[in-house]
Backbone as a chain_set.jsonl record, in Angstrom:
{"seq": "XXXXXXXXXXXXXXXXXXXXXXXXXXXXXXXXXXXXXXXXXXXXXXXXXXXXXXXXXXXXXXXXXXXXXXXXXXXXXXXXXXXXXXXXXXXXXXXXXXXXXXXXX", "coords": {"N": [[0.826, -1.19, 0.0], [1.895, 1.239, 0.841], [3.88, 1.51, -1.031], [2.364, 1.798, -3.338], [1.134, 4.257, -2.83], [3.395, 5.89, -2.811], [4.265, 5.558, -5.455], [2.101, 6.681, -6.799], [2.322, 9.296, -5.919], [4.761, 9.992, -7.086], [4.141, 9.76, -9.813], [2.183, 11.765, -9.963], [3.731, 14.012, -9.285], [5.527, 13.956, -11.39], [3.781, 14.45, -13.564], [2.951, 17.03, -12.862], [5.369, 18.413, -13.052], [5.915, 18.124, -15.786], [3.755, 19.559, -16.854], [4.349, 22.079, -15.858], [6.748, 22.54, -17.215], [5.798, 22.616, -19.841], [4.22, 24.9, -19.655], [6.182, 26.811, -19.095], [7.654, 26.668, -21.448], [5.728, 27.533, -23.296], [5.383, 30.134, -22.348], [7.932, 31.167, -22.853], [7.976, 31.007, -25.648], [5.909, 32.792, -26.264], [7.002, 35.16, -25.255], [9.235, 35.405, -26.947], [7.932, 35.786, -29.402], [6.686, 38.219, -28.874], [8.93, 39.876, -28.493], [10.052, 39.745, -31.06], [8.018, 41.002, -32.462], [8.216, 43.559, -31.342], [10.732, 44.29, -32.286], [10.211, 44.407, -35.022], [8.416, 46.554, -35.042], [10.111, 48.612, -34.145], [11.903, 48.741, -36.278], [10.163, 49.532, -38.325], [9.484, 52.051, -37.335], [11.946, 53.351, -37.535], [12.236, 53.371, -40.32], [10.038, 54.952, -40.976], [10.76, 57.373, -39.789], [12.96, 58.066, -41.419], [11.606, 58.234, -43.88], [10.0, 60.436, -43.394], [11.836, 62.478, -42.893], [13.137, 62.882, -45.34], [11.314, 64.225, -47.278], [10.958, 66.543, -45.768], [13.494, 67.685, -45.711], [13.815, 68.25, -48.459], [11.78, 70.124, -48.775], [12.706, 72.18, -47.14], [14.981, 73.034, -48.535], [13.744, 73.91, -50.896], [12.201, 76.022, -49.898], [14.224, 77.748, -49.06], [15.334, 78.374, -51.55], [13.17, 79.769, -52.635], [13.196, 81.996, -50.971], [15.64, 83.196, -51.544], [16.116, 83.357, -54.295], [15.769, 85.256, -57.256], [15.028, 84.476, -59.668], [12.447, 83.563, -61.775], [11.935, 81.055, -62.92], [13.353, 79.306, -61.282], [12.001, 79.755, -58.898], [9.461, 78.78, -59.611], [10.103, 76.087, -59.992], [10.885, 75.443, -57.393], [8.452, 75.758, -56.062], [7.038, 73.665, -57.263], [8.462, 71.512, -56.249], [7.828, 71.783, -53.54], [5.042, 71.324, -53.672], [4.991, 68.621, -54.529], [6.298, 67.37, -52.378], [4.645, 67.984, -50.238], [2.412, 66.507, -50.971], [3.553, 63.985, -50.799], [4.109, 63.868, -48.041], [1.506, 63.96, -47.092], [0.524, 61.515, -48.006], [2.22, 59.813, -46.536], [1.386, 60.408, -43.899], [-1.183, 59.398, -43.987], [-0.596, 56.695, -44.284], [0.656, 56.225, -41.838], [-1.489, 56.648, -40.135], [-3.202, 54.508, -40.912], [-1.555, 52.383, -40.179], [-1.425, 52.783, -37.402], [-4.11, 52.361, -36.745], [-4.262, 49.658, -37.304], [-2.714, 48.659, -35.224], [-4.373, 49.093, -33.097], [-6.472, 47.394, -33.51]], "CA": [[0.0, 0.0, 0.0], [2.792, 2.376, 0.918], [4.561, 1.603, -2.322], [1.381, 2.323, -4.289], [1.003, 5.685, -2.543], [4.641, 6.526, -3.269], [4.247, 5.56, -6.923], [1.09, 7.66, -7.193], [2.892, 10.621, -5.661], [5.798, 10.224, -8.096], [3.442, 10.008, -11.077], [1.56, 13.088, -9.846], [4.807, 14.996, -9.344], [6.028, 13.933, -12.769], [2.793, 15.153, -14.389], [2.991, 18.452, -12.504], [6.611, 18.959, -13.614], [5.736, 18.221, -17.247], [2.832, 20.668, -17.116], [5.092, 23.312, -15.576], [7.706, 22.693, -18.314], [5.012, 23.062, -21.007], [3.827, 26.295, -19.407], [7.389, 27.63, -19.233], [7.971, 26.707, -22.878], [4.73, 28.396, -23.932], [5.7, 31.511, -21.948], [9.142, 31.556, -23.582], [7.585, 31.228, -27.046], [5.125, 34.034, -26.293], [7.956, 36.252, -25.062], [10.025, 35.513, -28.177], [7.068, 36.388, -30.421], [6.51, 39.618, -28.481], [10.186, 40.573, -28.775], [10.164, 39.859, -32.515], [7.071, 42.041, -32.85], [8.792, 44.839, -30.933], [11.83, 44.577, -33.207], [9.596, 44.831, -36.283], [7.89, 47.908, -34.824], [11.246, 49.538, -34.083], [12.403, 48.886, -37.645], [9.181, 50.353, -39.05], [9.611, 53.421, -36.833], [13.156, 53.912, -38.138], [11.926, 53.645, -41.732], [9.12, 56.081, -41.004], [11.551, 58.575, -39.506], [13.69, 58.382, -42.651], [10.646, 58.639, -44.907], [9.517, 61.781, -43.071], [12.931, 63.437, -42.984], [13.481, 63.158, -46.741], [10.542, 65.337, -47.844], [11.185, 67.765, -44.986], [14.744, 68.261, -46.225], [13.551, 68.808, -49.788], [10.957, 71.327, -48.602], [13.563, 73.224, -46.567], [15.797, 73.557, -49.633], [12.849, 74.651, -51.791], [11.865, 77.287, -49.232], [15.413, 78.609, -49.122], [15.402, 78.878, -52.927], [12.126, 80.791, -52.79], [13.605, 83.2, -50.234], [16.881, 83.812, -52.025], [16.224, 83.455, -55.752], [14.926, 86.215, -57.975], [14.72, 83.842, -60.954], [11.084, 83.018, -61.731], [11.967, 79.617, -63.237], [13.808, 78.635, -60.064], [10.895, 79.845, -57.943], [8.433, 77.838, -60.072], [10.589, 74.735, -59.701], [10.834, 75.274, -55.938], [7.034, 75.551, -55.724], [6.682, 72.304, -57.681], [9.06, 70.607, -55.256], [6.994, 71.888, -52.338], [3.766, 70.631, -53.924], [5.241, 67.167, -54.545], [6.667, 66.895, -51.051], [3.437, 68.05, -49.401], [1.618, 65.331, -51.352], [4.244, 62.82, -50.241], [3.884, 63.884, -46.591], [0.1, 63.61, -46.88], [0.447, 60.062, -48.179], [2.881, 59.178, -45.383], [0.556, 60.518, -42.698], [-2.283, 58.447, -44.152], [-0.044, 55.37, -44.0], [0.859, 56.15, -40.386], [-2.826, 56.505, -39.551], [-3.639, 53.13, -41.163], [-0.718, 51.518, -39.351], [-1.854, 52.954, -36.009], [-5.389, 51.685, -36.603], [-3.972, 48.223, -37.27], [-2.217, 48.323, -33.885], [-5.484, 49.152, -32.148], [-7.459, 46.342, -33.8]], "C": [[0.868, 1.251, 0.0], [3.51, 2.6, -0.405], [3.617, 2.196, -3.37], [1.187, 3.817, -4.084], [2.228, 6.448, -3.029], [4.685, 6.625, -4.778], [3.252, 6.586, -7.444], [1.622, 9.076, -7.016], [3.939, 10.964, -6.71], [5.164, 10.526, -9.452], [2.811, 11.393, -11.065], [2.6, 14.195, -9.946], [5.367, 15.092, -10.758], [5.085, 14.685, -13.708], [2.823, 16.654, -14.132], [4.237, 19.117, -13.099], [6.516, 19.1, -15.134], [4.843, 19.392, -17.613], [3.546, 22.0, -16.91], [6.084, 23.582, -16.716], [6.985, 23.174, -19.576], [4.623, 24.523, -20.862], [5.021, 27.23, -19.585], [7.772, 27.763, -20.705], [7.002, 27.625, -23.607], [5.006, 29.861, -23.593], [6.925, 32.016, -22.694], [8.825, 31.837, -25.052], [6.795, 32.52, -27.2], [6.042, 35.235, -26.156], [8.785, 36.471, -26.324], [9.206, 36.159, -29.292], [6.864, 37.873, -30.13], [7.765, 40.429, -28.807], [10.381, 40.757, -30.271], [9.219, 40.943, -33.032], [7.598, 43.429, -32.506], [9.927, 45.252, -31.866], [11.285, 45.04, -34.559], [9.041, 46.246, -36.168], [9.013, 48.935, -34.799], [11.815, 49.788, -35.484], [11.462, 49.75, -38.482], [9.263, 51.809, -38.626], [10.844, 54.099, -37.418], [12.915, 54.259, -39.602], [11.03, 54.867, -41.861], [9.871, 57.383, -40.753], [12.311, 59.013, -40.753], [12.747, 58.905, -43.723], [10.094, 60.039, -44.652], [10.617, 62.833, -43.224], [13.251, 63.813, -44.43], [12.645, 64.287, -47.341], [10.727, 66.643, -47.067], [12.456, 68.455, -45.463], [14.544, 68.917, -47.583], [12.734, 70.089, -49.677], [11.79, 72.479, -48.036], [14.435, 73.859, -47.653], [14.936, 74.393, -50.574], [12.465, 76.0, -51.184], [13.036, 78.257, -49.28], [15.582, 79.188, -50.527], [14.361, 79.97, -53.164], [12.534, 82.103, -52.112], [14.74, 83.947, -50.94], [16.953, 84.036, -53.527], [15.259, 84.491, -56.31], [14.481, 85.643, -59.318], [13.352, 83.164, -60.887], [11.048, 81.528, -62.057], [12.383, 78.803, -62.007], [12.696, 78.641, -59.016], [9.772, 78.878, -58.307], [8.834, 76.401, -59.732], [10.536, 74.453, -58.194], [9.394, 75.042, -55.482], [6.572, 74.149, -56.111], [7.238, 71.269, -56.702], [8.211, 70.611, -53.983], [5.672, 71.146, -52.525], [3.939, 69.12, -53.885], [5.501, 66.641, -53.135], [5.491, 66.982, -50.065], [2.539, 66.853, -49.709], [2.23, 64.06, -50.761], [4.006, 62.732, -48.727], [2.436, 63.511, -46.267], [-0.084, 62.099, -46.992], [1.074, 59.331, -46.993], [2.025, 59.26, -44.126], [-0.656, 59.597, -42.785], [-1.815, 57.026, -43.847], [0.175, 55.176, -42.503], [-0.481, 55.935, -39.691], [-3.335, 55.064, -39.715], [-2.854, 52.15, -40.3], [-1.165, 51.575, -37.892], [-3.207, 52.277, -35.773], [-5.198, 50.175, -36.522], [-3.45, 47.783, -35.91], [-3.341, 48.277, -32.871], [-6.515, 48.054, -32.364], [-7.148, 45.061, -33.075]], "O": [[0.613, 2.199, -0.742], [3.717, 3.735, -0.835], [4.035, 3.007, -4.196], [1.086, 4.567, -5.055], [2.103, 7.534, -3.596], [5.091, 7.648, -5.328], [3.529, 7.282, -8.421], [1.398, 9.946, -7.858], [3.999, 12.101, -7.177], [5.597, 11.438, -10.156], [2.896, 12.119, -12.055], [2.375, 15.203, -10.616], [5.646, 16.184, -11.254], [5.533, 15.465, -14.548], [2.734, 17.454, -15.064], [4.17, 20.244, -13.589], [6.985, 20.088, -15.699], [5.126, 20.13, -18.556], [3.37, 22.935, -17.692], [6.242, 24.728, -17.137], [7.494, 24.032, -20.297], [4.688, 25.292, -21.821], [4.888, 28.311, -20.157], [8.167, 28.839, -21.156], [7.42, 28.416, -24.453], [4.877, 30.732, -24.454], [6.956, 33.169, -23.124], [9.344, 32.792, -25.631], [6.994, 33.26, -28.163], [5.876, 36.225, -26.868], [9.011, 37.613, -26.722], [9.724, 36.986, -30.043], [6.872, 38.692, -31.049], [7.673, 41.537, -29.334], [10.83, 41.817, -30.709], [9.574, 41.709, -33.928], [7.444, 44.367, -33.289], [10.066, 46.429, -32.197], [11.832, 45.958, -35.17], [9.18, 47.046, -37.092], [8.877, 50.015, -35.372], [12.164, 50.918, -35.825], [11.91, 50.597, -39.255], [9.13, 52.707, -39.457], [10.802, 55.281, -37.759], [13.339, 55.315, -40.073], [11.229, 55.71, -42.736], [9.637, 58.38, -41.436], [12.307, 60.193, -41.104], [13.044, 59.893, -44.395], [9.757, 60.752, -45.597], [10.345, 63.959, -43.642], [13.603, 64.961, -44.703], [13.219, 65.237, -47.873], [10.66, 67.726, -47.647], [12.486, 69.677, -45.603], [15.047, 70.014, -47.828], [12.979, 71.042, -50.416], [11.593, 73.632, -48.421], [14.605, 75.078, -47.684], [15.353, 75.469, -51.003], [12.414, 77.007, -51.89], [12.853, 79.451, -49.516], [15.932, 80.359, -50.679], [14.644, 80.975, -53.816], [12.249, 83.187, -52.622], [14.788, 85.177, -50.929], [17.772, 84.83, -53.99], [14.103, 84.587, -55.896], [13.664, 86.241, -60.018], [13.124, 82.296, -60.044], [10.208, 80.806, -61.519], [11.823, 77.74, -61.737], [12.479, 77.643, -58.33], [9.195, 78.232, -57.433], [8.022, 75.608, -59.253], [10.183, 73.35, -57.777], [9.15, 74.212, -54.605], [5.808, 73.517, -55.381], [6.576, 70.285, -56.371], [7.917, 69.555, -53.424], [5.235, 70.42, -51.632], [3.131, 68.415, -53.28], [4.985, 65.592, -52.75], [5.366, 66.149, -49.167], [1.97, 66.254, -48.796], [1.517, 63.176, -50.286], [3.735, 61.654, -48.198], [2.175, 62.824, -45.279], [-0.765, 61.484, -46.171], [0.523, 58.345, -46.504], [1.942, 58.293, -43.368], [-1.108, 59.071, -41.768], [-2.54, 56.246, -43.229], [-0.086, 54.101, -41.963], [-0.585, 55.131, -38.765], [-3.84, 54.473, -38.761], [-3.418, 51.201, -39.756], [-1.272, 50.545, -37.227], [-3.425, 51.685, -34.716], [-5.89, 49.495, -35.764], [-3.711, 46.659, -35.482], [-3.282, 47.521, -31.902], [-7.347, 47.808, -31.49], [-7.879, 44.081, -33.211]]}, "num_chains": 1, "name": "protein.A"}
């Protein structure tokens, strides 16, 4: 009888340890997936920063040309650059909005 109780206790302990190991493995997998997701978000944020800085730089140069140039052709070209870059920034902000909505879903 004592041996049967001991065997039952060992089997129960073994099952509990296996369940704990499965839970730990599942937690580790969940953590790894979360970290990978965070890395993807960080990479997207870096790309977004670059994508926003490029049109801002072009607009700054175009504005400087408008301030300093008396040549009407140069001013026209600077205005065209500004129009293109404003359109680009508008598109980027729409993409950011869609991305943010996807995070909230």
